[in-house]
N, C-alpha and C positions, 0 to 999 in steps of 0.2 A: 477373379473377376467380381465376386460378390463384394469383397472389401472395397475395390475400386468404385463399384456402383454406389455403395452406401455413402462413400465420401462425396461423390458427385451430387447425389440427391440431397444430402444434408447441407452442403454449401449453397446450393441453389435456393433452398427454402428460405423464406424471408425471416421466419422465427423458428429456427431449428430447436427441437427438444433432443439434446444430445445425451447419449447413453454412456455409461462407464466403459472405458476400454482397458483391458488388462494385459494386452500384448502390444508390441511395437506396431505402429500404424504407418502405412506408407504415406509419404509426402503427397501433396496435391499435384495433379497433373498440370502441365504447363499452361493449358488453356484456362484452367481455373485460376491459376496464379495471376493471370493477366487482369483479373478483376481488381487487383490492388491499384491499378491505374485507370479503372473504369468506374463501376458502381460502388466500389469500396475505396476507402482511404488507404494510404500506404501502411497504416497501422491495423487495417482490417475492419474498421467500423463502417457503417452505412454512410455513404457520402451525402445522400439526399437528406433534406429535412423531413419533418413529419407532415401530415395532411393539413393541419391548421396553421402551420408556420410557427408554432410555439417552440419547436426545436428547429433551428436553422440548418441549412446545408453547411457542411464543412468546406471552407474555402482556403485552408492552409494554416489557420490558427494565428497566433501572435508571432509574426516573423521578425519584427524588430522591436526593441525596447521603446516605451513611450518617451515623449520629449521630457527632458529634465532628469532622466535616470542616468546615474553614473555607475559604472562597473565597480563592484566592491562595496556598494551601499545597499541598504534595505530596499526591497522592490516597491516601486510606486504602483499604486492601484490604477490600472488603465481604465477602469470603469467607475472612478471616484464620484462622478457627478450623478450617477444613477440612483433612483429611489426604488424601494420595493414596489412590485406590481400589486401585491396583496400580502396579507399576513395570515397564516393559519394558526388557529388556537384550538383548544379543546372544544370550544363552543361552536366553531364553524367547520371542524375537520370533516364532517360528513359530506360537505359540498365538494371536497377534494379527495375523497376516499380512494378513488381508483388510481391516484398517482402518489399516494403516501405509502412508502415502503414500510415493512414491518418494524424496523428499529425506531423510526420517527413516530409511527403510530403508537408504539409502546411508550415512548417518552412523553408524547402529548397526553396519553391516558393516565400515566403515573404522576406526572408533574405539571399537569395542565394549568395550574394556577400561576406558574411562572415560565414554563417552557413554551416557546412559540417558534414559528418558522417564517422568517422574512424571505419571500420568494421574489427573485429579481429576473430581469430579462436574461435569457439563455445565450451564452457565448461559447461556441466550440473553439476554445482558445488553444488547445494543445497543438504544439508544433515541435518538430524534432529536426536535427540536421539531415541533409539529403543523404549522407553516407549511412545513416541509420535506416532510412527508407529503403536504400539499396540492399542493406543486410536483410531487411524483412522480406524483400522479393526473393532473395536467395534462400532464406529459411523456409519459405512456403514450399519450395521445391525439394528441400532436403531434410528438414527437421523431423525427428521421430521421437516418440515416447519410449523410454527404456525401463526395464526391470519393473514391470507392472505398475507404471506410473511414478516410480520413485526417482527417475532421472530423465535426462534429455540427451539425445545424440544428434550430431550433424547439424547443429545450429550455432549461431554466434552473433553477438553484439545486439541485435534488435530483438523483437518479439519472436520467440521460437515457432509460434503457431498462429500467424496472422489470420489464417482461415481454419479455425479449430474444428475438431470433430469428436471431442470427448470432454468430460468434466476435468480430467487431468490436464488436457491441453489448455483449457481455459485457466485453470489454476496456475500452471507454469507461465502463462502470459503475465500473471500478476507477479510471480517470483522474479522473472527475468526481463530486463529491458534496459534502455539507455539511461545512465545517470552520470555521465562523465566518469573518468576512471580514477581520479585522485581527489578526494573530498575531505574537508575538515569542517567541524561544527562545534560551537559551544551552545548548550541549551539548558533549559530549566524544566523540571517536572514537579508536579504537586499531586498530593492525594488528599483533597479536602474531605472533611467529615460532613455529615448531613447538615451541620450548623454553618459550614463554610470555613472553619478554621483549618489551617494546613501548615505543613512544614515544606519548605522549598528544597528540592535537590538540584544541585548544579553539576554539570558534567561536560566533559569534552569527548567527542568521538571523531574518529577518522577512518577512512577506508581506502584501499586500493581495489578497484573492481576490475578483476582480470577480464571479465566478460566484455568490458568496453575498452580494454587497453589496445590502442592502435598498433602496438608492437607485435601483437599476436594476429595471426591471419585466419586460423581455423580453431574449432573447438578442441581438436586434439592437442593443440599447443598449450592448453590451460592446465594440464595435469590434474584435471577434475576439480580445480578450484574456481569457484565463481567469484569469491571476494575474500579479502583479508580485512579484519575489522578489530579496532581497539576502542574500548569504552573506559574512560578514566573519571571516577567520581571525585568531585572537588568539595562538596558540602552536602549535608551537615557534617559536623566534626566526627560523629560516631562512625561514619562510613567513608570519610575522606581518605583518599589514597588507594582505595580498592581499584583494581584494574582487571578488565576482562579482555581476553584475546580469543577471537573466533576465526577459524578457517572454514568458511561455508562452501560446501561442495555442490557439484552439479548432479552427480548420482548419489542420492542420499540413502541408498540401501547397501550397495557394495562398499561405499566409503562414507560413513556418516559424518556429520558435523564434528569438528574437533574444537574443543574449547578449554581454556585454562583461566585460572583466576589467581591474582596476587593479592594477598592480604597484608597490610602494613603491620597488623598486630602480631602475626607469626613470621613475617618477612620471608614467606615461602610462596612459591608458585605451585599450584596443584592442578591436576586435570579437573575439569568441571563438566562432567556429563549431565549434570542437572540443569544446565542452561539449554533446555529443550522441553518440548511437549507441555504438560500441565504443571510443571514445577513453577513456583512463584516467580514472577517477572522481576528482573533486577531493579532495585530502587522503587518497587511498587507497593511495599508493605503488604504483600499478599493480595492486592486488589485486582490483579490480573495475572495471566499465565505467560510463561516465556514465549510460547508460540503464538501469542495474540498481538505482539507488537507489529505495527505496520498493517494490521488487518489479519494477516496470517503469515507465519514464517516457519521454516524447518521442514522436516520430512512429512509427507502426506500419508504414510503407510498405515496409520491407525484408523483411517476413515475410508468409506466408499464415497466417490465424488460423482454427482449427477447434476447436469445442467437442467433446470426446470423451465427454461425459456428466457425470453427477453421481455422487458416492459419499460414503459415510460414512468419516471419517478422524479420527485423533487429530492435532490441530493446536495450535500455540501459541495460548493464549486467556486472557483475564483475567489478564495477567501483571503484576499490581499490585506484587508484590514486586520485580520488576526495575526499577521506577520509584521505589522507596521511598528516602527520604533516610536511612533506617536501614541501608542497604546501601552499601558503598563500591565503587569501581571495582575495587580489588584483589580483592574478594570475588566479583565477576562474571567476571573474566578468569581463564582457565586455559589451559594449553597445548592447541593444536590446535582448541579449540572453547570456546564459552561454558560457564561452570560450570553444569551442568544441575541442580544442587541447587536453583537458584532459578528454574527455568523450569517453567511450568505448561502442561500439555497437557490438552485436553478433546476429547470426541467431538462432531463437528459435521458437517453436510453441506457439501460443497464442490463447486464447479464445476471441472472439469478442462479447461484451455484449452491447446492446443498451437500453437506458432509454428514454422513451418518456413521457412528462408531461401529466398528466391526465387533461381532460377538466375542472374538478371541482376544480382544485388546481392552485396555482401560484408559480412561481419560475423564476428568471431571465434567467435561462437556460431552453429552451424549449425542447432541445434534448441533450443527452450526449452519447458518444460512448467510451467504455472502452476496453482496450487491457490488458488481464490478462495472465501472464506467466503460462504455463501449469505445470511447476514443483513446483511453489510456490503458485499459485493462486493469487498472488499480482498484483494489477493494476500497470502497468509500463508506460502507456501513455493513454491520453484521449483527445477527441475532445469535445468542449463545445460551443453550438449554442445558439444564442440570440432569442428573441421572433419572429423575422422575418425569422428565419431559417438560418441566416448567421453565418458562423464560427467566433466566437468572441475570444476565447482563446483555447490554447492547454496546456497540462501538460505532464511532464515527471517525473518519479521517477528513482532514481539511485541506484539500489540494489547491495549488496554484500552478501557473507556468512560470518557472524561473527563466524568463525570456532572454536573458543574456547568454544562455548556454546554446539553445534552449532545451529544458528538460521539464517534464510534466510529472508532478508528484506532490506528496505531502510530507513536510517535516513534523507537523503537529497532528496528534490524534487523541481521542478521548474514549475511555471505557467506563460505563455507567452501571453500577450495581443496584438492582432493584430491591435487594434484601435488606440493605442497611443504609442506603442513601449516600454512600461514598462514591467517589469516582476518581479516575486518574487522568491527568492531562500531561502529556509528554511531548517534547520537541518544541517548546516555546522558545522563540529567539528574539522577542521584542526588545529586551534589555541587554542583549548580547551583541557581539559583532556579527555581521552577516555571514551566511554560509559561504565558505570558500570552495568553489567548484574547480579551482585550478591550483590545488595544493601540490605543486611540482616538486617540492622538497621531500615529499614522502617517498620512501624506498622500501622495498620488500624486506630488507634485513631488519626493519623495525618490528615486524610482525612475528616475533619468535618468543617462546617462553622465557628465554634468558633476558631479552630486552625489556619486557614489561616490568620486571623487578626494578629497573632503574627509573621507569616512568612514575611508579607509585611512591617513590621515596620523598 
């Protein structure tokens, strides 16, 4: 009875401060789940706007592509005619202090001579297919946390916890969600120095996301595999031909991530347990960690996870210009940080999630603070602290709605190092072919250690 009551009280509260849960938590009762069609959106965010109207009500998001868009091309900006409402700089940031989240505050303070935030009208643009909303409704009734936060049971396809009651549930909403089930992408990544010079990395990646595969009906059908993933590096020459294969799991304690790497230099495929935690991220020149891509990925077991509440903040949102084929990489890249002329910020509600390193474990980041967009549950920015408790790096993700699917998320993200002025930009597609969300030619027999040897030749 106590567990049931605590979940009811937490869900009814407007701004819940959620505590860490270390055991399986019962799914929400049916009456509470009905909120997903009442005061909450089908994804679990607050349907209403805020008091002054600067955050609008959610009315369904972008349900159809804008006029002129053709499937298989780069996404047109549906808000192209809009101008910034105002620009935040180091000189005027005190006027907006209550809505500037920690990562952007740090960037303004550190790089205020060049870093700025162009704030635009807010659009709650996220939309997903109706079958995903139906999956969310079912997950609310059945989804549970497993193995002390390291796995999910009895959920499938949508968000596992649209009405969350713990830090782990909020985190797993970031991990899991709809992204279509066969995806291909070619992208670029750069690691500029403080002066702005850089080497470009080009790569192809693809995935079969079992979590979203319509041929499966329940989570038990997935054999504990969330997704099958391949990354093939194309350039520069010194790393060309390297291939990584990952089998990402749902329960990351009983059956951890499996990874393999093919090196053309040795012509061998080896297990790659280092593609995890604080090992250097692939093609990042040590400028970020493996578990930082996408905001956070992998097992959550080295941290305790606590929701600190919700707040309104200016976050990267609807960044269609950053994905436009009318913009070159040279125009995006600048010394010390992304060229903020092309970054769009909007005011939205975010969940603030804090991860603190357990005394019994190790990681280069002793504390991490994440800001998750309420409409998508995706991490949009984060603060990363070193062993001394000093702010070391911050991250931003640059989301859009890929409205032809539709799916809400970010291909592109940045990690900014305050100790040396370097940063990483990954997932740029401006000079590449558009992301293929309908890569029907992909088959699961591609995702084996034997096959990746042939890919890298």
